[in-house]
Backbone as CSV, one residue per row, in Angstrom:
resi,resn,N_x,N_y,N_z,CA_x,CA_y,CA_z,C_x,C_y,C_z
1,UNK,-39.853,-71.025,-44.310,-40.231,-70.373,-43.115,-39.212,-70.567,-42.015
2,UNK,-38.601,-71.681,-42.071,-37.608,-71.949,-41.063,-36.471,-70.961,-41.155
3,UNK,-36.116,-70.557,-42.288,-35.020,-69.610,-42.425,-35.447,-68.225,-41.921
4,UNK,-36.725,-67.941,-42.016,-37.245,-66.668,-41.534,-37.203,-66.604,-40.005
5,UNK,-37.456,-67.688,-39.348,-37.455,-67.738,-37.881,-36.033,-67.594,-37.368
6,UNK,-35.049,-68.115,-38.029,-33.665,-67.983,-37.605,-33.175,-66.558,-37.826
7,UNK,-33.715,-65.884,-38.780,-33.289,-64.508,-39.052,-33.957,-63.523,-38.089
8,UNK,-35.062,-63.892,-37.498,-35.809,-62.990,-36.631,-35.008,-62.564,-35.405
9,UNK,-34.365,-63.448,-34.651,-33.562,-62.982,-33.505,-32.406,-62.096,-33.964
10,UNK,-31.856,-62.387,-35.132,-30.770,-61.549,-35.644,-31.296,-60.157,-35.956
11,UNK,-32.461,-60.101,-36.562,-33.065,-58.819,-36.905,-33.455,-58.054,-35.638
12,UNK,-33.997,-58.730,-34.662,-34.344,-58.087,-33.390,-33.098,-57.589,-32.678
13,UNK,-32.061,-58.363,-32.686,-30.827,-57.930,-32.016,-30.219,-56.732,-32.736
14,UNK,-30.322,-56.658,-34.066,-29.813,-55.499,-34.819,-30.656,-54.268,-34.493
15,UNK,-31.958,-54.442,-34.413,-32.846,-53.322,-34.078,-32.541,-52.819,-32.659
16,UNK,-32.393,-53.761,-31.710,-32.030,-53.370,-30.342,-30.671,-52.679,-30.306
17,UNK,-29.738,-53.198,-31.067,-28.398,-52.594,-31.119,-28.468,-51.166,-31.640
18,UNK,-29.211,-50.952,-32.713,-29.345,-49.612,-33.292,-30.071,-48.690,-32.312
19,UNK,-31.123,-49.213,-31.686,-31.889,-48.417,-30.730,-31.010,-48.008,-29.535
20,UNK,-30.294,-48.969,-28.959,-29.442,-48.661,-27.808,-28.235,-47.819,-28.195
21,UNK,-27.747,-47.991,-29.422,-26.642,-47.146,-29.902,-27.104,-45.699,-30.023
22,UNK,-28.305,-45.516,-30.577,-28.856,-44.155,-30.689,-29.099,-43.566,-29.306
23,UNK,-29.621,-44.376,-28.392,-29.854,-43.904,-27.027,-28.521,-43.540,-26.362
24,UNK,-27.486,-44.376,-26.596,-26.165,-44.103,-26.040,-25.607,-42.796,-26.577
25,UNK,-25.700,-42.566,-27.880,-25.192,-41.338,-28.500,-25.974,-40.142,-27.968
26,UNK,-27.292,-40.267,-27.877,-28.126,-39.182,-27.375,-27.749,-38.829,-25.931
27,UNK,-27.649,-39.843,-25.088,-27.298,-39.607,-23.685,-25.860,-39.091,-23.541
28,UNK,-24.960,-39.561,-24.354,-23.573,-39.097,-24.323,-23.510,-37.612,-24.667
29,UNK,-24.279,-37.190,-25.684,-24.316,-35.775,-26.055,-24.922,-34.937,-24.930
30,UNK,-25.952,-35.436,-24.290,-26.566,-34.712,-23.175,-25.568,-34.562,-22.025
31,UNK,-24.841,-35.619,-21.741,-23.830,-35.552,-20.672,-22.754,-34.542,-21.021
32,UNK,-22.276,-34.544,-22.270,-21.273,-33.561,-22.700,-21.809,-32.132,-22.598
33,UNK,-23.076,-31.934,-23.014,-23.686,-30.606,-22.889,-23.748,-30.161,-21.427
34,UNK,-24.155,-31.089,-20.558,-24.223,-30.762,-19.125,-22.835,-30.470,-18.561
35,UNK,-21.818,-31.218,-19.007,-20.445,-30.956,-18.551,-19.969,-29.571,-19.000
36,UNK,-20.290,-29.201,-20.243,-19.894,-27.883,-20.736,-20.613,-26.781,-19.952
37,UNK,-21.901,-26.973,-19.693,-22.642,-25.989,-18.899,-22.059,-25.887,-17.491
38,UNK,-21.697,-27.035,-16.909,-21.121,-27.032,-15.570,-19.768,-26.307,-15.573
39,UNK,-18.955,-26.521,-16.602,-17.671,-25.831,-16.694,-17.870,-24.320,-16.837
40,UNK,-18.830,-23.919,-17.653,-19.112,-22.488,-17.811,-19.597,-21.881,-16.497
41,UNK,-20.444,-22.588,-15.788,-20.932,-22.079,-14.507,-19.804,-22.037,-13.476
42,UNK,-18.900,-23.013,-13.533,-17.749,-22.997,-12.623,-16.849,-21.803,-12.925
43,UNK,-16.620,-21.542,-14.198,-15.804,-20.382,-14.588,-16.477,-19.091,-14.131
44,UNK,-17.784,-18.986,-14.351,-18.524,-17.803,-13.918,-18.460,-17.656,-12.400
45,UNK,-18.610,-18.750,-11.683,-18.537,-18.722,-10.223,-17.167,-18.271,-9.753
46,UNK,-16.103,-18.794,-10.387,-14.740,-18.392,-10.006,-14.509,-16.914,-10.287
47,UNK,-15.016,-16.417,-11.420,-14.868,-15.001,-11.735,-15.594,-14.142,-10.713
48,UNK,-16.795,-14.537,-10.353,-17.547,-13.779,-9.352,-16.867,-13.846,-7.993
49,UNK,-16.308,-15.002,-7.670,-15.585,-15.144,-6.404,-14.351,-14.247,-6.388
50,UNK,-13.608,-14.228,-7.495,-12.442,-13.342,-7.580,-12.873,-11.877,-7.514
51,UNK,-13.957,-11.539,-8.161,-14.464,-10.168,-8.136,-14.864,-9.785,-6.707
52,UNK,-15.510,-10.703,-6.002,-15.912,-10.446,-4.624,-14.679,-10.279,-3.730
53,UNK,-13.683,-11.144,-3.907,-12.447,-11.021,-3.132,-11.744,-9.696,-3.423
54,UNK,-11.759,-9.294,-4.682,-11.137,-8.026,-5.069,-11.881,-6.855,-4.429
55,UNK,-13.197,-6.932,-4.397,-13.981,-5.868,-3.752,-13.690,-5.804,-2.257
56,UNK,-13.566,-6.957,-1.608,-13.234,-6.973,-0.194,-11.844,-6.409,0.037
57,UNK,-10.914,-6.747,-0.851,-9.558,-6.210,-0.744,-9.561,-4.696,-0.927
58,UNK,-10.334,-4.223,-1.902,-10.426,-2.780,-2.116,-11.074,-2.091,-0.918
59,UNK,-12.086,-2.711,-0.346,-12.719,-2.133,0.840,-11.750,-2.047,2.003
60,UNK,-10.974,-3.111,2.226,-10.006,-3.073,3.330,-8.900,-2.062,3.043
61,UNK,-8.482,-1.965,1.776,-7.479,-0.946,1.422,-8.039,0.452,1.641
62,UNK,-9.292,0.639,1.288,-9.932,1.940,1.497,-10.010,2.264,2.982
63,UNK,-10.357,1.261,3.804,-10.399,1.482,5.251,-9.018,1.844,5.779
64,UNK,-7.982,1.131,5.320,-6.614,1.444,5.741,-6.219,2.846,5.312
65,UNK,-6.610,3.221,4.091,-6.283,4.553,3.612,-7.029,5.608,4.422
66,UNK,-8.269,5.327,4.795,-9.038,6.263,5.607,-8.392,6.422,6.974
67,UNK,-7.969,5.297,7.567,-7.278,5.368,8.862,-5.961,6.107,8.737
68,UNK,-5.224,5.840,7.655,-3.952,6.528,7.441,-4.174,8.012,7.201
69,UNK,-5.231,8.339,6.491,-5.536,9.743,6.235,-5.881,10.445,7.548
70,UNK,-6.656,9.793,8.393,-7.003,10.392,9.683,-5.748,10.568,10.530
71,UNK,-4.850,9.576,10.507,-3.602,9.680,11.244,-2.731,10.792,10.681
72,UNK,-2.694,10.910,9.366,-1.909,11.961,8.731,-2.476,13.338,9.065
73,UNK,-3.794,13.444,9.085,-4.404,14.729,9.391,-4.142,15.163,10.826
74,UNK,-3.867,14.211,11.734,-3.551,14.603,13.104,-2.190,15.271,13.202
75,UNK,-1.339,15.116,12.196,-0.018,15.742,12.204,-0.065,17.164,11.670
76,UNK,-1.182,17.569,11.113,-1.321,18.917,10.574,-2.299,19.698,11.435
77,UNK,-2.005,20.944,11.612,-2.851,21.822,12.402,-3.516,22.808,11.457
78,UNK,-4.823,22.827,11.475,-5.563,23.805,10.683,-5.686,25.077,11.511
79,UNK,-6.005,26.158,10.846,-6.124,27.427,11.566,-7.230,27.361,12.621
80,UNK,-8.205,26.501,12.429,-9.270,26.365,13.421,-8.847,25.498,14.607
81,UNK,-7.737,24.766,14.475,-7.280,23.867,15.538,-6.069,24.407,16.286
82,UNK,-5.807,25.703,16.232,-4.628,26.266,16.881,-4.748,26.185,18.394
83,UNK,-5.921,26.474,18.928,-6.104,26.476,20.383,-5.860,25.088,20.977
84,UNK,-6.427,24.000,20.425,-6.097,22.679,20.979,-4.604,22.348,20.870
85,UNK,-3.957,22.810,19.788,-2.516,22.588,19.642,-1.756,23.299,20.759
86,UNK,-2.110,24.546,21.040,-1.436,25.300,22.103,-1.711,24.682,23.470
87,UNK,-2.923,24.211,23.673,-3.238,23.525,24.935,-2.414,22.250,25.078
88,UNK,-2.187,21.566,23.969,-1.367,20.347,24.000,0.069,20.679,24.382
89,UNK,0.598,21.747,23.815,1.974,22.147,24.144,2.065,22.537,25.620
90,UNK,1.096,23.294,26.102,1.117,23.691,27.520,0.954,22.487,28.435
91,UNK,0.227,21.471,27.996,0.013,20.272,28.820,1.264,19.403,28.888
92,UNK,2.198,19.594,27.970,3.440,18.814,28.021,4.277,19.202,29.234
93,UNK,4.213,20.458,29.641,5.016,20.932,30.766,4.703,20.217,32.062
94,UNK,3.459,20.262,32.546,3.151,19.568,33.798,3.383,18.060,33.731
95,UNK,3.355,17.493,32.541,3.587,16.048,32.409,5.006,15.672,32.812
96,UNK,5.949,16.630,32.702,7.342,16.338,33.050,7.813,17.149,34.248
97,UNK,6.906,17.880,34.889,7.266,18.626,36.090,7.739,20.043,35.810
98,UNK,7.462,20.572,34.670,7.833,21.949,34.331,6.551,22.746,34.128
99,UNK,6.705,24.056,34.182,5.541,24.883,33.857,5.800,25.526,32.507
100,UNK,4.831,25.440,31.633,4.970,25.982,30.286,3.907,27.043,30.076
101,UNK,4.323,28.119,29.427,3.412,29.229,29.198,3.649,29.787,27.810
102,UNK,2.589,29.957,27.062,2.678,30.524,25.712,2.778,32.041,25.842
103,UNK,3.806,32.622,25.232,3.965,34.078,25.269,3.271,34.745,24.096
104,UNK,3.492,34.222,22.887,2.859,34.835,21.722,2.672,33.801,20.626
105,UNK,1.686,34.069,19.771,1.390,33.215,18.626,1.201,34.129,17.432
106,UNK,1.878,33.811,16.337,1.773,34.633,15.139,1.991,33.734,13.927
107,UNK,1.529,34.176,12.787,1.804,33.444,11.555,3.062,34.012,10.928
108,UNK,3.716,33.199,10.141,4.923,33.657,9.459,4.535,34.676,8.389
109,UNK,5.489,35.448,7.902,5.155,36.459,6.889,4.484,35.869,5.643
110,UNK,4.875,34.674,5.257,4.240,34.074,4.082,2.924,33.375,4.432
111,UNK,2.606,33.249,5.715,1.343,32.654,6.153,1.308,31.143,6.070
112,UNK,2.429,30.511,5.785,2.454,29.055,5.612,2.793,28.319,6.891
113,UNK,3.199,29.051,7.934,3.543,28.385,9.180,3.124,29.255,10.353
114,UNK,3.135,28.650,11.505,2.731,29.317,12.733,3.970,29.463,13.613
115,UNK,4.191,30.638,14.171,5.339,30.878,15.042,4.812,31.046,16.460
116,UNK,5.344,30.230,17.356,4.905,30.229,18.750,6.111,30.526,19.624
117,UNK,5.956,31.478,20.514,6.983,31.773,21.514,6.443,31.287,22.839
118,UNK,7.250,30.493,23.548,6.804,29.967,24.825,7.940,29.950,25.810
119,UNK,7.569,29.873,27.067,8.543,29.876,28.149,8.243,28.690,29.046
120,UNK,9.288,27.970,29.413,9.158,26.826,30.313,10.097,27.042,31.483
121,UNK,9.663,26.645,32.655,10.523,26.788,33.831,10.349,25.574,34.721
122,UNK,11.392,25.332,35.505,11.396,24.188,36.400,12.820,23.746,36.629
123,UNK,12.993,22.525,37.091,14.346,22.001,37.268,14.961,21.759,35.895
124,UNK,16.276,21.583,35.879,16.937,21.361,34.597,16.408,20.102,33.920
125,UNK,16.215,19.050,34.692,15.693,17.798,34.129,14.308,17.983,33.544
126,UNK,13.462,18.754,34.225,12.107,18.971,33.729,12.123,19.788,32.444
127,UNK,12.969,20.831,32.399,13.053,21.661,31.192,13.615,20.841,30.041
128,UNK,14.606,20.016,30.340,15.200,19.174,29.291,14.182,18.157,28.770
129,UNK,13.415,17.549,29.661,12.379,16.603,29.232,11.304,17.306,28.412
130,UNK,10.964,18.545,28.788,9.997,19.319,28.023,10.515,19.565,26.608
131,UNK,11.791,19.913,26.516,12.416,20.114,25.201,12.382,18.822,24.389
132,UNK,12.653,17.704,25.026,12.625,16.406,24.342,11.222,16.078,23.851
133,UNK,10.212,16.373,24.669,8.833,16.130,24.243,8.463,17.013,23.059
134,UNK,8.925,18.249,23.063,8.657,19.132,21.920,9.319,18.600,20.650
135,UNK,10.559,18.152,20.781,11.275,17.627,19.606,10.617,16.374,19.060
136,UNK,10.067,15.562,19.944,9.473,14.288,19.521,7.965,14.371,19.331
137,UNK,7.426,15.549,19.283,5.984,15.682,19.076,5.631,15.249,17.655
138,UNK,4.387,14.881,17.416,4.011,14.414,16.075,3.950,15.539,15.042
139,UNK,4.107,16.776,15.490,4.044,17.907,14.585,5.449,18.235,14.084
140,UNK,5.506,18.814,12.903,6.802,19.184,12.342,7.151,20.578,12.861
141,UNK,8.069,20.606,13.809,8.463,21.851,14.457,9.879,22.219,14.051
142,UNK,10.094,23.507,13.882,11.424,24.036,13.589,11.758,24.999,14.721
143,UNK,12.841,24.742,15.442,13.243,25.608,16.545,14.015,26.790,15.972
144,UNK,13.396,27.964,16.019,14.049,29.168,15.507,15.061,29.707,16.515
145,UNK,14.710,29.702,17.779,15.656,30.125,18.814,15.306,29.433,20.117
146,UNK,16.327,29.317,20.975,16.142,28.684,22.267,17.180,29.270,23.215
147,UNK,16.729,29.679,24.371,17.623,30.246,25.372,17.312,29.575,26.695
148,UNK,18.276,28.837,27.215,18.106,28.176,28.505,19.062,28.841,29.481
149,UNK,18.517,29.301,30.586,19.351,29.961,31.597,18.817,29.610,32.985
150,UNK,19.650,29.860,33.975,19.283,29.530,35.346,18.920,30.794,36.107
151,UNK,17.991,30.613,37.026,17.577,31.682,37.935,17.651,31.089,39.329
152,UNK,18.333,31.708,40.208,18.424,31.173,41.567,17.434,31.910,42.441
153,UNK,16.580,31.153,43.062,15.617,31.693,44.013,16.224,31.610,45.404
154,UNK,16.274,32.701,46.077,16.798,32.719,47.445,15.609,32.734,48.388
155,UNK,15.544,31.710,49.203,14.492,31.622,50.210,15.086,32.156,51.512
156,UNK,14.452,33.139,52.163,15.063,33.780,53.324,15.340,32.843,54.496
157,UNK,14.510,31.864,54.753,14.691,30.989,55.920,15.659,29.849,55.645
158,UNK,15.964,29.581,54.419,16.828,28.450,54.089,18.185,28.963,53.645
159,UNK,19.184,28.223,53.982,20.535,28.589,53.576,20.872,28.049,52.193
160,UNK,20.143,27.021,51.751,20.425,26.382,50.476,19.576,27.066,49.400
161,UNK,20.206,27.442,48.330,19.470,28.023,47.215,19.197,26.931,46.193
162,UNK,18.000,26.921,45.673,17.646,25.914,44.676,17.701,26.563,43.300
163,UNK,18.496,26.008,42.402,18.554,26.604,41.069,17.277,26.287,40.297
164,UNK,16.784,27.280,39.647,15.592,27.117,38.820,16.004,27.466,37.397
165,UNK,15.574,26.626,36.481,15.947,26.828,35.089,14.757,27.374,34.324
166,UNK,15.082,28.191,33.360,14.054,28.796,32.536,14.495,28.690,31.081
167,UNK,13.561,28.401,30.221,13.889,28.270,28.801,12.883,29.080,27.991
168,UNK,13.404,29.837,27.061,12.569,30.593,26.127,12.708,29.941,24.760
169,UNK,11.594,29.517,24.200,11.598,28.842,22.910,10.861,29.700,21.894
170,UNK,11.362,29.700,20.705,10.644,30.272,19.566,10.616,29.175,18.513
171,UNK,9.428,28.612,18.315,9.310,27.475,17.414,8.385,27.823,16.258
172,UNK,8.642,27.174,15.182,7.844,27.371,13.975,7.144,26.054,13.665
173,UNK,5.831,26.105,13.591,5.034,24.919,13.255,4.937,24.841,11.747
174,UNK,5.677,23.913,11.160,5.701,23.784,9.693,4.484,23.041,9.162
175,UNK,3.876,22.221,10.008,2.712,21.443,9.549,1.422,22.216,9.855
176,UNK,1.412,23.486,9.487,0.260,24.366,9.695,-0.453,24.557,8.368
177,UNK,-1.757,24.361,8.393,-2.560,24.554,7.188,-3.453,25.766,7.421
178,UNK,-3.150,26.871,6.739,-3.944,28.103,6.963,-5.376,27.956,6.468
């Protein structure tokens, strides 16, 4: 019996060792499973985050394209927008001290452009500034003809004559959409 009592703690320690070893293996596998699930969820989260960032980038690109399209459309004149275009050209004259007047408006024979004849008058500097504003307008204009000449107005009470300049323009609006 004495030998049985000495073997009992050894047997208990082996049973505890096996029990704790099994518990360790079980818990280790659970931890590995949880780590794999966490890695998969992290990958899924990163993919969704990248997808969300891509959608935001596409939205901002779309907004930029919409703004660019609106800006581009302001450079083209539709047949329904001819009157505001002509008013804009006439408004350039008083902005520089010249008077501008539209003489005629017609479409080109092929119908792809608009031909405008206008007359500007004022001092030479004002007529020149008006010409510069026309050249630098956001519309694509082609100057078909231009005649700048002087007219002297004689005022009866004054001895000094003031030269007045007059310019006749014939321009073609190439950015016309019929």
